[in-house]
Residue frames relative to the residue before (quaternion, step in Angstrom):
aa qw qx qy qz dx dy dz
M 1.0000 0.0000 0.0000 0.0000 0.00 0.00 0.00
D 0.3283 -0.7405 0.5587 0.1783 3.58 -0.90 0.95
W 0.2992 -0.8026 0.4915 0.1572 3.59 -0.14 1.32
Y 0.6199 0.5436 -0.3555 0.4402 3.57 1.01 -0.74
K 0.6598 0.4999 -0.3137 0.4652 3.60 0.93 -0.86
V 0.6212 0.5325 -0.3399 0.4636 3.59 1.01 -0.78
L 0.6700 0.5036 -0.2991 0.4562 3.59 0.94 -0.92
W 0.7396 0.4179 -0.2737 0.4511 3.59 0.65 -1.01
S 0.6092 0.5465 -0.3767 0.4339 3.60 1.08 -0.51
R 0.7087 0.4147 -0.2549 0.5107 3.60 1.17 -0.54
L 0.7694 0.2622 -0.1361 0.5663 3.59 1.12 -0.66
G 0.8260 0.1432 -0.1455 0.5255 3.56 0.02 1.26
G 0.3586 -0.7860 0.4455 0.2346 3.59 1.14 -0.55
R 0.7748 0.1055 -0.0946 0.6161 3.59 1.27 -0.06
P 0.6993 -0.4719 0.2949 0.4486 3.63 -1.15 0.36
W 0.5402 -0.6570 0.4315 0.3006 3.54 -0.97 0.95
T 0.5539 0.5974 -0.3974 0.4223 3.59 1.12 -0.53
Y 0.6743 0.4892 -0.2947 0.4681 3.58 0.94 -0.88
I 0.6313 0.5271 -0.3282 0.4646 3.56 1.02 -0.80
L 0.6729 0.4884 -0.2992 0.4682 3.60 0.92 -0.88
R 0.6243 0.5293 -0.3463 0.4585 3.61 1.00 -0.74
D 0.6555 0.5029 -0.3143 0.4677 3.59 0.92 -0.87
A 0.6526 0.5104 -0.3121 0.4649 3.58 0.96 -0.88
W 0.6278 0.5331 -0.3391 0.4546 3.60 0.97 -0.80
H 0.7214 0.4536 -0.2662 0.4505 3.60 0.78 -0.98
K 0.6719 0.4853 -0.3048 0.4692 3.59 1.09 -0.58
L 0.8141 0.1745 -0.0441 0.5521 3.60 1.04 -0.80
E 0.0613 0.8645 -0.4975 0.0383 3.57 0.99 0.82
G 0.6580 0.5252 -0.3137 0.4390 3.60 0.89 -0.87
I 0.6513 0.5063 -0.3098 0.4728 3.57 0.98 -0.86
W 0.6348 0.5270 -0.3287 0.4596 3.60 0.97 -0.84
I 0.6660 0.4999 -0.3129 0.4569 3.59 0.87 -0.92
I 0.6492 0.5015 -0.3189 0.4748 3.60 0.89 -0.87
G 0.6680 0.5094 -0.2978 0.4533 3.59 0.93 -0.90
L 0.6740 0.4887 -0.3000 0.4656 3.59 0.92 -0.86
V 0.6365 0.5029 -0.3285 0.4838 3.59 1.01 -0.74
A 0.6458 0.5190 -0.3201 0.4595 3.60 0.97 -0.82
V 0.6470 0.4973 -0.3203 0.4812 3.60 0.94 -0.83
G 0.6418 0.5237 -0.3181 0.4611 3.59 0.98 -0.82
A 0.6545 0.5079 -0.3140 0.4637 3.59 0.97 -0.82
V 0.6652 0.4931 -0.3074 0.4689 3.59 0.92 -0.86
V 0.6634 0.4891 -0.3087 0.4748 3.58 0.88 -0.90
G 0.6516 0.5191 -0.3122 0.4565 3.58 0.97 -0.83
H 0.6684 0.4960 -0.2960 0.4686 3.56 1.00 -0.80
C 0.7405 0.4366 -0.2285 0.4569 3.58 0.86 -0.97
F 0.8108 0.2330 -0.0881 0.5296 3.58 1.03 -0.74
W 0.0974 0.8539 -0.5075 0.0611 3.59 1.06 0.70
E 0.6610 0.5223 -0.3152 0.4370 3.61 0.94 -0.82
L 0.7365 0.4228 -0.2199 0.4801 3.60 1.16 -0.57
I 0.3917 0.7594 -0.4614 0.2388 3.60 1.27 -0.13
F 0.6306 0.5361 -0.3457 0.4420 3.61 0.89 -0.87
W 0.6917 0.4796 -0.2838 0.4593 3.59 0.87 -0.94
F 0.6087 0.5342 -0.3501 0.4708 3.60 1.05 -0.71
L 0.6822 0.4858 -0.2869 0.4651 3.58 0.89 -0.94
L 0.6332 0.5290 -0.3318 0.4573 3.59 1.02 -0.76
V 0.6678 0.4867 -0.3002 0.4765 3.59 0.87 -0.93
F 0.6384 0.5195 -0.3271 0.4643 3.60 0.96 -0.83
A 0.6749 0.4992 -0.2999 0.4532 3.59 0.86 -0.96
L 0.6514 0.5005 -0.3195 0.4723 3.59 0.97 -0.79
G 0.6678 0.4931 -0.3023 0.4685 3.60 0.93 -0.83
Y 0.6344 0.5284 -0.3211 0.4639 3.57 1.01 -0.82
S 0.6674 0.4946 -0.2918 0.4742 3.57 0.92 -0.94
A 0.6638 0.4984 -0.3088 0.4643 3.59 0.87 -0.91
G 0.6378 0.5389 -0.3265 0.4429 3.58 0.98 -0.79
H 0.7006 0.4500 -0.2711 0.4829 3.58 0.98 -0.80
L 0.6928 0.4757 -0.2911 0.4573 3.59 1.07 -0.59
F 0.8410 0.2891 -0.0889 0.4486 3.56 0.81 -0.98
W 0.7777 0.3131 -0.1781 0.5153 3.63 1.12 -0.41
G 0.7030 0.5043 -0.3408 0.3678 3.54 -1.25 0.46
K 0.7796 0.1921 -0.1192 0.5840 3.59 1.11 -0.52
D 0.5105 -0.6234 0.4912 0.3307 3.54 -1.16 0.59
Y 0.4804 -0.6596 0.5021 0.2865 3.55 -1.10 0.75
V 0.0498 -0.7633 0.6441 0.0125 3.56 -0.96 0.94
H 0.4209 -0.7264 0.4860 0.2427 3.57 -0.56 1.19
D 0.8605 0.0099 -0.0466 0.5072 3.55 -0.95 0.99
Q 0.1548 0.8272 -0.5223 0.1379 3.58 1.04 0.83
K 0.2735 -0.7566 0.5776 0.1380 3.55 -0.99 0.90
G 0.5019 -0.6234 0.5025 0.3269 3.55 -1.24 0.45
E 0.5830 -0.5650 0.4367 0.3876 3.53 -1.25 0.33
Q 0.3906 -0.7171 0.5322 0.2236 3.56 -1.03 0.83
S 0.3997 -0.6830 0.5534 0.2598 3.55 -1.02 0.82
E 0.6053 -0.5609 0.4102 0.3883 3.55 -1.18 0.52
G 0.7933 0.3024 -0.2259 0.4777 3.55 -0.97 0.83
Q 0.6214 0.5130 -0.3645 0.4668 3.62 1.20 -0.11
P 0.4411 -0.6977 0.4905 0.2794 3.58 -0.90 0.86
E 0.5650 -0.5670 0.4752 0.3654 3.55 -1.26 0.47
P 0.4875 -0.6694 0.4639 0.3147 3.62 -0.98 0.70
């Protein structure tokens, strides 16, 4: 059973990613002000821990781009540009 699908089908009616994307595009300025405000508060309250927060975020961001989101293809090759010979 896909718990995420069960949740979004009851709370919002569609995937939350889509709802957040729509909200971002409709209210981009408010989102930016809100994110900067949250960053300022967190920075003020947790200044001693900021380095560790950034390190954990960077590691999670990197891991997300390396390991999640695409199916694994053994020995996958990159796309060849036009005019370049095959290796």
